[in-house]
LOTOR-433794 format. One record per atom (N, C-alpha, C): residue in one letter; x, y, z. Coordinates in steps of 0.1 Angstrom, whole numbers, plus 2048, in hexadecimal, padded with zeros to 3 digits. Last residue first. Example, Ala and Ser with C-alpha at 12.3 -4.5 7.8 and 13.67 -1.06 7.14 Angstrom:
<sites>
s8807EA847
s8897F5847
s88180084F
a8847C784E
a87B7D384E
a8847DF84E
</sites>
This chain:
<sites>
l57923B9AF
l57F22C9A6
l57422B99B
a56E24B9C4
a5722509B8
a5792469A8
d56E23A9D8
d56223A9D3
d5642409C2
l5832389DC
l57E22E9DA
l57322E9CF
k5872559E6
k59124D9DB
k58E2459D5
l5782569FE
l57825E9F4
l57D2589E7
d58223DA0D
d57523EA09
d56F2479FC
a59C24AA19
a59B241A11
a58C23AA08
v593264A21
v598266A16
v59B258A10
v58A256A38
v57E264A2F
v589266A22
t59924CA44
t58D243A3D
t58924CA37
g5B025AA49
g5B5253A40
g5A324BA3D
l5A0271A5E
l5A6277A50
l5A8268A41
v59C25DA6F
v593262A6B
v593266A5E
m5BB25AA79
m5B024CA75
m59E251A6D
l5C2273A7F
l5C726EA77
l5BD25FA73
v5AE27CA90
v5B1281A8A
v5B827CA7A
v5B7266AAA
v5A9266AA1
v5AA26CA93
v5D226BAAD
v5CD262AA5
v5C025FA9E
l5CD285AB8
l5D5284AA8
l5D1276AA7
a5C1282ACF
a5B8286AC1
a5C3289AB6
a5D2274ADA
a5CA26AAD8
a5C4272ACD
l5EA28BAE0
l5E727EAD8
l5E0278AD3
l5D7297AED
l5DA29DAE1
l5E2292AD8
a5D528AB07
a5C428FAFB
a5CB296AEF
i5EE286B0F
i5E927DB0D
i5DB27FAFF
q5F52A4B15
q5FB29EB0B
q5F428FB04
m5DD2ACB28
m5DE2B0B1C
m5EA2ACB10
g5EB29AB3A
g5DF294B3E
g5DA29AB28
r6042A8B40
r604299B3B
r5F7299B35
r60B2C1B48
r6032C3B3B
r6002B1B39
a6192C2B61
a6062C2B65
a6012C4B53
r6322B6B57
r6282AFB5C
r6162B1B62
s63A2C3B37
s6382C8B43
s62D2BBB4C
r6332C2B1B
r6402BBB23
r63F2B9B30
t6282C8B07
t6202C7B13
t62E2BCB18
e6382D8AF1
e62D2DFAFB
e6242D4B06
l6442BCAEB
l64C2C7AEC
l6422D1AF8
y62F2ACAE6
y63A2A8AEE
y63D2B0AF8
i6272B9ACE
i61D2B6AD9
i6282B1AE3
l63D2B3ABC
l6372BFABF
l6322C1ACF
g640293ABA
g64C29EABF
g6492ADAC8
v627296AAA
v627293AB9
v634298AC1
l62C2A7A93
l6212A8A99
l61F2A2AAD
a645292A8B
a64329FA8D
a63A2AAA96
g63227DA82
g63E27AA8D
g64028CA95
g626286A6F
g61F285A7C
g62727EA88
v63D28BA5F
v62C299A60
v62B293A6C
l648270A57
l64A281A5D
l641289A62
g631263A4D
g635261A57
g63D26DA5F
g62E272A36
g62226FA45
g62926CA4E
l64426DA2A
l64027AA2D
l634277A33
h644251A27
h64E255A2F
h648266A31
a62D24AA19
a62D245A2C
a63B24EA2E
q63625AA03
q627259A08
q62B254A17
w6492459FA
w64E2569FF
w640255A08
s6512269F9
s6482329F9
s64623F9FE
i66121C9DE
i6622209EA
i65A22A9EC
n66C2139C4
n66220B9CF
n66220E9DC
a67C2219B1
a68221D9C0
a6762139C7
g673227998
g67721799A
g67B2139AB
p68524699A
p67A239993
p67F230998
l67C2559BB
l6842519AF
l6822479A9
f67325F9D0
f6712619C8
f67525E9B9
g6842549E5
g67424F9E5
g6712549D8
i69A2619E8
i6982549E2
i68E24E9DD
g68D2799F7
g68F2759E8
g69626E9E3
l68F26DA12
l682277A10
l6842789FA
n6AC268A15
n6A225FA13
n694263A10
i6B5286A0F
i6BC278A07
i6B226DA0B
a6AC294A24
a6AB296A16
a6AF289A10
l6AF286A3D
l6A4288A37
l6A128BA2C
l6CE291A3B
l6CA27DA3D
l6BB27DA3A
i6D02A9A3A
i6D02A2A31
i6CC291A2D
y6C02ABA57
y6B82B3A4A
y6BE2ACA3F
l6D42A0A64
l6C829BA66
l6BF2A3A57
q6EB2B3A61
q6ED2A5A5F
q6DC29EA5E
t6DE2CBA69
t6E22C8A5F
t6E22BCA5A
l6D62D0A85
l6D02C6A7F
l6D62C4A72
n6E32D8AA6
n6E22D4A96
n6E22CBA90
g6CB2E1AC1
g6CF2D7ABA
g6D82DAAAB
g6B52EDAD1
g6C22F6ACA
g6CC2EEAC5
l6A12E4AD7
l6AE2E2AE4
l6BB2EDADB
r68D2E7AC5
r68F2EEACF
r69F2F1AD7
r69D2D5AAF
r69B2E6AA8
r6982EEABD
q6992BEABF
q6A42C1ABC
q6A52D1AB9
i67C2BAABC
i6852B9ACA
i6912C0AC7
v6792BAA9B
v6742C3AA7
v6772C6AB3
v68A2A5A9C
v68F2B2A93
v6832BAA98
f67F291AA4
f68E290AA8
f6902A2AA3
a66628AA97
a66A28DAA7
a672295AA6
g677284A7F
g66A292A82
g667293A8E
m67E26AA83
m689275A7E
m67D287A82
l66625DA8A
l67225EA95
l67C26AA91
g65A25CA73
g652265A7D
g65D26BA8B
f66E250A65
f66E25BA5F
f664263A69
i664236A72
i67223BA74
i66F249A71
a646230A63
a646232A77
a65623BA78
g64E22EA4E
g645239A51
g64923CA61
s662219A4F
s665222A4A
s65C22FA51
a6561FCA51
a658206A5B
a65D217A5B
g6401ECA3C
g6501F3A41
g64E1FCA45
l62A1F0A1B
l62E1E9A2B
l63C1EEA2C
v60E1F0A0A
v61B1F7A0C
v6231F1A1B
w5FF1F19EC
w6001E89F6
w60F1F29FB
g5E12059D4
g5F01FC9DD
g5F01F59EA
l5CD20F9D6
l5CA2019D3
l5DA1FE9D5
p5CC22A9D2
p5C52279DF
p5C62169DC
a5ED23A9D0
a5E42379C7
a5DB22F9D5
a5F62589EA
a5F52499E0
a5EE2439DB
l5EA2669FB
l5F62689EF
l5F62629E7
l5DA25EA10
l5DA26CA09
l5E226CA01
v5E5243A14
v5D5244A11
v5D6255A0C
v5FD24CA1D
v5FE240A14
v5EF243A0E
g5F9259A33
g600260A2C
g5FC258A1F
v5F3244A45
v5E924AA43
v5EA258A38
s608239A45
s601230A40
s5F7238A3A
g61424DA5C
g619248A4C
g61323DA43
a60224AA6F
a60825AA67
a610255A58
l60E233A7A
l5FF231A75
l5F923EA6D
g62823AA7F
g62322DA75
g61322EA71
s62424DA8F
s62C251A84
s629245A7C
i61723BAA6
i60D24AAA2
i61824DA93
l629230AAC
l621226AA7
l61A232AA0
y64023EAB4
y644238AAB
y636231AA5
l63524CACC
l63A253ABF
l639249AB3
a62D237AE3
a624240AD7
a629243ACA
l64A232AE0
l640225ADD
l63622DAD4
f650249AF3
f655247AE6
f64F239ADD
r641249B04
r63D253B01
r643251AF0
w64B234B13
w63D232B0E
w63C23BB04
r665237B17
r66422EB0D
r65322EB0C
g67225BB13
g66D24EB1B
g66A244B14
l680269B06
l67526CB08
l66B265B13
m69D269B05
m698272B05
m687275B07
s69F24AB00
s6A5250B0E
s69D25EB0F
e690246AE5
e689242AF1
e68E245AFD
l6A525CAD7
l69625DADB
l690255AE6
l6B7248AD2
l6B9257ADA
l6AA25DADC
q6B2231ACA
q6B522FAD7
q6B5242ADF
g6A1234AB5
g69C232AC1
g6A6234ACC
f6B723AAA2
f6AD24BAAA
f6A7240AB6
l6C4223A9F
l6CB22EA9F
l6C223BAA8
w6AD20FA9D
w6BB20FAA9
w6C121BAAA
l6A621BA83
l69E219A8E
l6A4219A9A
t6BB218A74
t6B6226A75
t6AC221A82
y6B71FDA71
y6C4201A79
y6BF20EA7D
m69E1F2A69
m6A61EEA79
m6AF1F4A7C
n6A41FBA51
n69B203A58
n69A1FFA65
l6B61EAA46
l6B91FCA46
l6AD200A52
l6AC1D0A4B
l6B91D5A54
l6BA1E4A52
l6941D3A3A
l6951CDA4B
l69A1D5A4E
h69D1D3A21
h6941DEA28
h6911DCA34
l6AF1B9A1F
l6B61C9A21
l6A81D4A24
i69D1A8A1F
i6A41A7A2D
i6A91B3A2F
s6771B8A19
s6881B1A11
s68D1B4A20
g6631C7A21
g6661C0A10
g66F1B5A0D
h6571C1A3F
h6591C6A37
h65F1C0A28
l6401C8A5B
l6411C6A4F
l64E1CAA47
f6391E0A6E
f63E1D5A75
f6441CCA67
v6231EBA63
v6341F6A65
v63F1EBA68
s60F1E1A5D
s6161DFA52
s6271E8A53
t6001E3A77
t6081DAA72
t60F1DBA65
l5F5200A6F
l6011F5A7D
l6091EEA79
a5E71FBA5F
a5ED20AA5E
a5F9206A65
r5D31E3A61
r5E01E0A59
r5E91EFA5B
w5C11ECA76
w5CD1E6A7D
w5D91E6A6F
p5A81F1A68
p5B41FFA69
p5C11FBA72
e5991EAA51
e5A31E2A56
e5AD1E9A5B
y5811F0A3B
y5831F2A4B
y58D1E8A53
t56F1EAA2A
t57A1E3A2C
t5791E2A3E
d55C1FFA26
d55B1F5A24
d5641ECA2A
v56A21AA2E
v55F215A39
v55F206A39
s592214A2E
s584219A27
s579212A2E
m5AA20FA2F
m5A6219A3F
m59521AA34
a5B11FAA20
a5AE1F5A31
a5A81FEA37
q5B5208A0C
q5A61FFA0B
q5A71FCA1C
p5D1210A0D
p5C8217A11
p5B620DA10
t5E01F2A1E
t5DA1F5A11
t5D2203A16
f5FB1DDA2A
f5F21E8A2C
f5EB1F0A1E
a5FB1C1A39
a6001C8A32
a5F51D5A2F
l5ED1A9A43
l5F21B6A4E
l5F61C2A4A
y5E4197A31
y5D919CA3E
y5DF1A4A48
t5FD195A21
t5EC195A1E
t5E4198A26
a611190A2F
a60C1A0A26
a5FF1A0A22
v611176A31
v60A17EA40
v60E18EA39
v60F168A1D
v603167A26
v601173A2E
p62816BA0D
p61B177A0D
p60F174A13
g635156A22
g637157A18
g62B165A16
l63D147A3C
l632144A34
l62F14FA2A
l65614FA40
l652142A42
l643141A3A
w65B169A3D
w66315FA33
w65E153A33
q646176A4E
q642176A40
q64C16AA38
f65516AA64
f64B164A64
f644169A55
v66C179A65
v66D16BA66
v65E167A5F
y663190A6A
y667191A5C
y66917EA55
a657191A83
a64D192A78
a654193A67
v671192A8E
v66A185A8B
v65D186A84
v6781ABA85
v68019FA86
v676194A80
s6611BDA94
s6641BDA89
s66F1B2A80
i66A1B4AAD
i65F1B2AAC
i65D1B1A99
g6821C2AB1
g6801B1ABA
g6741AAAB2
i6791DAAAC
i6881D2AA4
i6871C4AA7
l66C1DFAC6
l6661E0AB9
l6711DAAAD
s6811D5ADA
s6751CEADA
s66F1CFAC9
y6981E9AD7
y6971DDAD5
y68A1D5AD2
t680202AE2
t68B1FDAD2
t6901F1AD1
v67B1F9AF8
v671200AF0
v6771FDADD
v6951FDB06
v68C1EDB06
v6801EEAF9
p6AE208B04
p6A320EAFC
p69B200AFA
a6B720FB2C
a6B5206B1D
a6AE207B13
g6BD213B47
g6B021EB3B
g6B2219B2E
r6C3202B58
r6CF20CB4E
r6C4217B48
g6B71ECB59
g6B51F8B65
g6BD204B5F
a6B81E1B3F
a6AB1E7B44
a6AB1F0B4F
a6D01D8B44
a6CE1E3B3B
a6C41EAB3B
a6CB1C6B57
a6D41D1B5D
a6D11DEB51
g6B91B7B4E
g6B41B9B58
g6BF1C8B5A
v6CE1ABB36
v6BE1B1B34
v6BD1BCB41
r6DF1A2B46
r6E31ABB3E
r6D51B4B3B
a6D5189B54
a6DA191B59
a6DC1A3B56
f6C817CB3D
f6C1182B47
f6CB18FB51
f6E5172B35
f6DF17CB2B
f6D117FB34
a6F1166B48
a6F616EB47
a6ED17BB3C
p6D9156B61
p6DE155B57
p6E5163B52
k6D915FB87
k6CE161B78
k6DB15EB6F
t6E6146B98
t6E7154B96
t6E2154B87
r6F413BBB9
r6EC138BB1
r6E6143BA7
p711139BCA
p70513ABCA
p6FB13FBBD
a72511BBCE
a724127BC6
a71412BBC7
s7230FDBD4
s720109BDF
s723119BDA
a7300F4BBF
a7200F0BC6
a71D0F8BCF
r7460FFBB3
r73A102BAE
r72C0F9BB1
q7540F4BC8
q754102BC8
q748102BBC
e7510D6BC3
e74E0DBBCC
e74B0EDBCB
r7600D9BA8
r7510D6BAE
r74B0D7BBD
m7780E2BB1
m7710E8BA8
m7650E3BAB
c7810CBBC0
c77E0D8BC9
c7780E3BBE
e7820B6BAB
e7790B4BB8
e7780C1BBC
p7950C4B9A
p7870BAB97
p77F0BFBA2
c7AC0DABAA
c7A80CEBA2
c7990CDB9F
i7B70FAB9B
i7AC0F4BA5
i7AA0E7BA0
v7D4110B9D
v7CA107B9A
v7C6104BA1
g7DE133BA4
g7DF127BA2
g7D411DB9B
v7C1146BA9
v7D3149BB0
v7D2137BAD
p7B1147B9B
p7B1157B9A
p7C0152BA1
a7B1125B8B
a7AB131B96
a7B213DB95
p7AF10BB72
p7B6115B74
p7AE122B7E
t7B10EBB7B
t7A70F7B73
t7AD104B78
q7BC0D1B71
q7BF0DCB78
q7B70E5B6C
c7C40B4B66
c7B70B6B71
c7BA0C3B75
e7D20B6B50
e7C30B4B4C
e7BD0B4B58
g7EA0BBB5F
g7E30C7B57
g7D60C6B53
c7E50ABB7F
c7EF0AEB72
c7EA0BCB67
v7E80B1BA8
v7E30B0B97
v7E80B3B8A
t7ED0ABBC3
t7F70B0BBB
t7ED0ACBAC
r7DE0C0BDD
r7DF0B4BD8
r7E40B2BC9
g7D10D2BED
g7E00D1BED
g7E30C6BE5
c7B90E5BEA
c7B70D4BEF
c7C80D2BF2
r7BC0F9BE1
r7B30F6BE7
r7B80EABF5
q7CA0F9BC9
q7CF106BD2
q7C8101BDF
c7DD0D8BC0
c7D00E2BC0
c7D10EBBCB
l7FE0DBBAF
l7F30DCBBF
l7EA0E2BBB
v8120D0B9D
v80F0DBBA0
v8050D4BA9
f8270BFB94
f82D0C9B9C
f8220D0BA3
s82209FB84
s81F0AAB8B
s8250B2B91
q81E07EB6F
q828088B7D
q824097B7C
r80806BB6E
r80C073B6A
r81207DB73
d7FE053B7C
d80A04FB6E
d80C05DB6B
p7EB054B8D
p7F8058B8E
p80104EB89
h7D306BB86
h7D9067B7D
h7E5060B80
r7C907AB9E
r7BF073B97
r7C606BB88
y7E2082BAA
y7DB07CBB2
y7CC073BAA
c7F9085B99
c7EE089B98
c7E907EBA0
f81B086BAC
f814083BA2
f804081B9F
n82708FBBF
n82F091BB5
n82508BBA9
a825078BD5
a81B088BD2
a82208DBC8
r837064BCE
r829062BD0
r81F071BCD
q84E071BDA
q84B06BBCB
q83A06BBC9
a849072BF4
a848079BF0
a84607CBDF
g842056BF8
g83C05BBFA
g83506CBF2
a86104CBF8
a85504CBF1
a849050BF0
d86C05EC09
d86F05CBF9
d86205ABF4
s85506AC24
s85F05DC1F
s862063C10
m85208BC38
m84C080C29
m85A078C26
</sites>
């Protein structure tokens, strides 16, 4: 190469007025700092980078790839979904105000024959009175949901959560004033704790810390001015413990039909009990 050619080679091929001594690792042309893209070894010029991107295989967005990988590893999808639904419900509460609670929050009247709006026993589980209420419940759901969903499987965990929420609402019917209003996931979450206690006792786990946690959370509901439904907590705790016991006693594959039948029977008993007691309390007013 002549001296003039060598001199021209020391300038960026895209910016002839910028001197550089760095070469593209693919085409060998000189590139300045602005035109350099770091590569595993050396740098690549803009044209080679475009060619490389055009020929690269198409992949799914990183978010969907991570979700798919997590599902394949048995990630707690139901737990995350329940948290997501609760967050979305709170956003609607914030946007629409008391309208959402008017139609979806739970009141014992909803179980009575005259009113009979039984869906409130479950829809109220996804509503919350404040952002702090939501955050505390979702954090606890995240903690226990990961453990129980991996132990029970997704569908059994979902059944546990919903039946516990129903049991919490029935606990309100049995133990609270007939004209009150209740909302929140606390009953369902206490049901997770109840099931966890039953299962861990059978497995021989140390439950001291969980007993302390349960005692503190149940006790808070009895404090003056706490505005917490201990009735829902207690109902959910008992309902979750019963579901956990059913799972333990019917865990073999041969008893799968009995498991489904017992869960269905528990739901029927809760619905009938809630309706009968609600009618009796309203008639007594």
